[in-house]
ZANU-326276 format. One record per residue (C-alpha): residue number from 1; x, y negated, z negated. Coordinates in nm, 4 decimals. Each point is the difference from the previous one (the first is absolute). Layout:
num,east,north,up
NUM,X,Y,Z $
...
***
This chain:
num,east,north,up
1,-2.5272,0.1908,-1.0338 $
2,0.3548,0.1147,0.0134 $
3,0.2468,-0.2701,-0.0892 $
4,0.1389,-0.0810,0.3241 $
5,0.4229,0.0164,-0.0505 $
6,0.1865,-0.1658,0.2151 $
7,0.3551,0.2359,0.0420 $
8,0.2369,-0.2259,0.1919 $
9,0.2104,0.1831,0.3291 $
10,0.3471,0.0217,0.1028 $
11,0.0729,0.0162,0.4451 $
12,0.2053,0.1983,0.1105 $
13,0.1634,0.2591,0.2317 $
14,-0.1495,0.3486,0.0617 $
15,0.0140,0.2557,0.1707 $
16,-0.3125,0.2461,0.0413 $
17,-0.2183,0.2114,0.2357 $
18,0.0371,-0.2098,0.3086 $
19,0.0630,-0.2878,-0.1219 $
20,0.4205,-0.0438,-0.0147 $
21,0.1260,-0.2703,-0.1754 $
22,-0.2784,-0.1882,-0.0278 $
23,-0.1161,-0.2530,-0.2476 $
24,-0.2379,0.0766,-0.2864 $
25,-0.2349,-0.0952,-0.2971 $
26,0.1065,0.2163,-0.3304 $
27,0.0064,-0.0103,-0.3124 $
28,0.1165,0.3116,-0.2367 $
29,-0.3485,0.2945,-0.0516 $
30,0.0984,-0.1118,-0.3657 $
31,-0.1978,-0.2703,-0.0058 $
32,-0.3001,0.0286,0.1441 $
33,-0.0286,0.3554,-0.2213 $
34,0.0849,-0.2037,-0.2916 $
35,-0.3121,-0.1951,0.0907 $
36,-0.2343,0.2342,0.1201 $
37,0.0706,0.1910,-0.2623 $
38,-0.0975,-0.3156,-0.2396 $
39,-0.3311,-0.0571,0.1473 $
40,0.1322,-0.2754,0.2522 $
41,0.0252,-0.0057,0.3556 $
42,0.3740,-0.0947,0.1605 $
43,-0.0320,-0.2264,0.2912 $
44,0.3825,-0.0458,0.1564 $
45,0.1085,-0.3570,0.1343 $
46,0.2869,-0.0281,0.2114 $
47,0.1480,-0.2713,0.0932 $
48,-0.2645,-0.2204,0.1854 $
49,0.0784,-0.4196,0.1626 $
50,-0.3457,-0.0678,-0.0572 $
51,-0.0925,0.1117,-0.3138 $
52,0.3485,-0.1777,-0.1872 $
53,-0.1298,-0.3084,0.2076 $
54,-0.3263,0.0395,-0.1985 $
55,0.0842,0.2332,-0.2593 $
56,-0.3553,-0.0759,-0.2001 $
57,-0.1797,0.2010,0.3199 $
58,0.1689,0.2757,-0.1025 $
59,-0.0003,0.0034,-0.4019 $
60,-0.3918,-0.0704,0.0400 $
61,0.0455,0.3258,0.0987 $
62,0.1252,0.2193,-0.2803 $
63,-0.0834,-0.0015,-0.3784 $
64,0.3710,0.1210,-0.0391 $
65,0.3523,-0.0266,0.1096 $
66,0.3213,0.2418,0.0364 $
67,0.3528,-0.1547,0.1071 $
68,0.1347,0.3250,0.0357 $
69,0.3734,0.1479,0.0700 $
70,0.1904,0.0040,0.2961 $
71,0.3469,0.1009,0.1279 $
72,0.0968,-0.4071,0.0668 $
73,0.0789,-0.1746,-0.2836 $
74,-0.1095,-0.3817,0.0078 $
75,0.1964,-0.2593,0.2454 $
76,0.2193,-0.1748,-0.2447 $
77,-0.0533,-0.2951,0.1174 $
78,-0.3539,-0.0157,-0.1200 $
79,0.2533,-0.1292,-0.3322 $
80,0.2000,-0.1385,0.0797 $
81,0.3121,0.2794,0.0556 $
82,0.2374,0.1199,0.2576 $
83,-0.0411,0.3518,0.1037 $
84,0.1803,0.2102,-0.1944 $
85,0.2277,0.3079,0.1483 $
86,-0.2639,0.2142,-0.1458 $
87,-0.2975,-0.1816,0.1363 $
88,-0.2529,0.0902,0.2222 $
89,-0.2327,0.0938,0.2517 $
90,-0.1451,-0.3252,-0.0551 $
91,-0.3491,-0.0257,0.1412 $
92,-0.0492,-0.3812,0.0376 $
93,-0.3678,0.0586,0.1106 $
94,-0.1315,0.2043,-0.2394 $
95,0.1987,-0.2001,-0.2794 $
96,-0.1948,-0.3170,0.1159 $
97,-0.3228,0.1696,0.0228 $
98,-0.0038,0.1520,-0.3515 $
99,0.1236,-0.3077,-0.1408 $
100,-0.2915,-0.1750,0.1032 $
101,-0.2419,0.2413,-0.0519 $
102,0.1486,0.0050,-0.3565 $
103,0.0042,-0.3039,-0.0623 $
104,-0.3976,-0.0364,0.1210 $
105,-0.0702,0.2875,-0.2368 $
106,0.0883,-0.1623,-0.2672 $
107,-0.1422,-0.2847,0.0708 $
108,-0.3492,0.1594,0.0668 $
109,0.0644,0.2110,-0.3607 $
110,-0.0081,0.3492,0.1942 $
111,0.1421,0.2757,-0.1847 $
112,0.3479,0.0417,0.1385 $
113,0.2304,0.3145,-0.0784 $
114,0.3330,-0.0518,0.1678 $
115,0.2164,0.2833,0.0415 $
116,0.3697,0.0294,0.0623 $
117,0.1580,-0.2387,0.2831 $
118,-0.4679,-0.0974,-0.0917 $
119,0.1564,-0.1168,-0.3267 $
120,0.3381,-0.1679,0.2258 $
121,-0.2493,-0.1916,0.1726 $
122,-0.2414,-0.0953,-0.3047 $
123,0.3319,-0.1803,-0.1420 $
124,0.0790,-0.1765,0.3001 $
125,-0.3078,-0.1489,0.0949 $
126,0.0278,-0.1746,-0.3535 $
127,0.3114,-0.1137,0.0225 $
128,0.2048,0.3148,-0.1217 $
129,0.2601,0.1279,0.1378 $
130,0.2045,0.3450,0.0049 $
131,0.3266,0.1865,-0.0962 $
132,0.0572,0.1338,0.3628 $
133,0.2207,0.3082,-0.1269 $
134,-0.1110,0.1390,-0.3681 $
135,0.3154,0.2596,-0.0299 $
136,0.2377,-0.3102,-0.0041 $
137,-0.1641,-0.0951,-0.2957 $
138,-0.1058,0.3181,-0.1861 $
139,0.3043,0.1109,0.0531 $
140,-0.2082,0.3492,0.1845 $
141,-0.1882,0.1211,0.2130 $
142,-0.2896,0.1773,-0.2571 $
143,-0.2975,-0.2022,0.2018 $
144,0.1003,0.2131,0.3598 $
145,0.1882,0.2043,-0.0581 $
146,-0.0169,0.2087,0.3582 $
147,-0.1707,-0.2143,0.2798 $
148,-0.3068,0.1222,0.1139 $
149,-0.1350,0.1940,-0.3593 $
150,-0.0930,-0.1605,-0.3158 $
151,0.2007,-0.0926,-0.3063 $
152,-0.2023,0.1094,-0.3246 $
153,0.0876,-0.2270,-0.3247 $
154,-0.1742,-0.1911,-0.3272 $
155,-0.1619,-0.2995,0.0365 $
156,-0.0990,-0.1838,-0.3535 $
157,-0.2768,-0.2695,0.0423 $
158,-0.1043,-0.2593,-0.2344 $
159,-0.2163,0.0548,-0.2416 $
160,-0.3959,-0.1359,0.0418 $
161,0.1198,-0.1378,0.3947 $
162,-0.1626,0.1150,0.3436 $
163,0.2208,0.1972,0.0832 $
164,0.0047,0.2312,-0.3526 $
165,-0.4344,-0.0077,0.0619 $
166,-0.0298,0.1060,0.3328 $
167,0.2893,0.2307,-0.0517 $
168,-0.1721,0.1816,-0.3214 $
169,0.3369,-0.0266,-0.2232 $
170,0.3046,-0.2539,-0.0752 $
171,0.2439,0.3264,0.1201 $
172,-0.0363,0.1464,0.3626 $
173,0.1467,0.2054,0.2079 $
174,0.0725,-0.1478,0.3998 $
175,0.0870,0.1306,0.2550 $
176,0.2048,-0.2526,0.2436 $
177,0.2296,-0.0395,0.2844 $
178,0.1626,-0.3655,0.0460 $
179,0.2780,-0.1776,-0.0052 $
180,-0.0827,-0.3863,-0.0426 $
181,-0.1916,-0.1373,-0.3327 $
182,-0.1180,-0.2989,-0.1539 $
183,0.2817,-0.2067,-0.0815 $
184,-0.1940,-0.4033,-0.0754 $
185,-0.3570,0.0479,-0.0544 $
186,-0.3199,-0.1759,0.1775 $
187,-0.1374,-0.2767,-0.1487 $
188,-0.3099,0.0960,-0.1488 $
189,0.1250,0.3575,-0.0694 $
190,0.1605,0.1509,-0.2932 $
191,0.1445,0.3126,-0.0666 $
192,-0.1319,0.2510,-0.1660 $
193,0.1914,0.3544,0.1167 $
194,0.3788,0.0881,-0.0512 $
195,0.1691,0.3240,0.0789 $
196,0.2829,0.0789,-0.2322 $
197,0.2745,-0.1943,0.2237 $
198,-0.1594,-0.2829,-0.0933 $
199,-0.1870,0.0210,0.3542 $
200,-0.2981,-0.2334,0.0321 $
201,-0.3019,0.2689,0.0889 $
202,-0.3209,-0.1777,-0.0190 $
203,-0.1038,-0.3650,0.0487 $
204,-0.3558,-0.1942,-0.0623 $
205,-0.1915,-0.2671,0.0007 $
206,-0.1211,-0.1219,-0.3133 $
207,-0.3764,-0.1972,0.0505 $
208,-0.0940,0.2195,0.3405 $
209,-0.2443,0.3286,-0.0584 $
210,0.2890,0.2454,0.1273 $
211,0.2895,-0.1552,0.1513 $
212,0.2722,0.2520,-0.0217 $
213,0.3165,0.1284,0.1789 $
214,0.1725,0.3909,-0.0971 $
215,0.3668,0.0091,0.1227 $
216,-0.1111,0.4400,0.0475 $
217,-0.2079,0.2307,0.2196 $
218,-0.3724,0.0866,-0.2178 $
219,-0.1137,0.1416,0.2947 $
220,0.2277,0.1940,0.0347 $
221,-0.1147,0.1813,-0.3711 $
222,-0.3061,0.1661,-0.0210 $
223,0.0261,-0.0856,-0.3635 $
224,0.0410,-0.3773,0.0384 $
225,-0.3467,-0.2157,-0.1570 $
226,0.1696,-0.2760,0.1732 $
227,-0.2031,-0.0126,0.3634 $
228,-0.2525,0.1306,-0.1659 $
229,-0.0150,-0.3505,-0.2338 $
230,-0.0246,-0.2120,0.3010 $
231,-0.2791,0.1673,0.1292 $
232,-0.1784,0.0071,-0.3473 $
233,0.0776,-0.3902,-0.0006 $
234,-0.2127,-0.0336,0.2965 $
235,-0.3118,0.1146,-0.2050 $
236,0.0176,-0.2007,-0.2561 $
237,0.0207,-0.2712,0.2321 $
238,-0.2903,0.0531,0.0682 $
239,-0.2212,0.0548,-0.2947 $
240,0.1144,-0.2868,-0.0854 $
241,0.2249,0.0559,-0.2914 $
***
């Protein structure tokens, strides 16, 4: 059976065909394609109040979880800060749903991969905080040079870390599009990847089979091995390794 990978989906207002300004559950096809090419089956998970009450029900349907990126920022109220002028828009319902899923998935020891906003959700879910506008901290906008286009830069990964093993190397090229990042690392996590400016680009949770957050977008890189590593971890679990 193909590993079933849950992919969180945003609820956005869109227009297409006969539908004008309607709410739709969506996720960029790159996530679905990457999971499929790795031998998995992608299942989209839009925010669902019933799942929020009983996250174990939806987690019982999947073998791994991807917390995806997105246009909205994590609500600063989640980590005890007031909004920065450059923060927003926020999606409180999505935040609440994904934080509950993240906590329950980690407790269940499901393989979990957080990507960009999803990495930030993972961090906040376990008590971490965010830098709300990185350019004020690092002095440049290289992580999101042009709105709507991915920037490219190198990331250094800690030797022997899950991040390095999953990516297949200790120095990789990354496609990024974000203006926020990690400030205080969440409980149980350790940083294992950095940009040249010191920005934390990867966090992981030792003691778990596969709990990893990255600040870049591997689903947009057809050469990336990261999502494949997540799917392969499911096969290892199935074989009892």
